[in-house]
Phi, psi and omega in degrees: 000137179296137183299338177298331185296319179301316180297320178298313181296320180292320179299321182295314183287341179266357182285152167278109185242156172236136179230144175221153183276124177265329181201149176219109185247110179292136177239091183071199184274342189231014179213159177204147170272126180244125178242122185228165180223134177234142179216142181194185180227136179295131179298323183265316186275334184078002185284133174288137181235135179216137183215139174249132180232142176235127185219163166245121177258141171249143184241145179217123179052044176075009181233160178289127178261342177183157181223131175243128185267147176226153181290325182225164176303314183299318174303314180297314178299317176299316177300330180276355181079020182260356176217000000 
């Protein structure tokens, strides 16, 4: 893996970010497709960071039991059997 990838990941997690929910699609009682958008600025670099995420969340006992990430909303919907 190129060494720059680690730096990108660190910069993202060290950024001052704001995230908001774009969509929440229930799949039965214990799963949901979650589409979110995050935006921020690197604390050290000042670089703007933006990410759109599509995930399937599973819930257990009122808490998040797992999260599976997808590149696009369509991939998450297909994995959930909704498309």
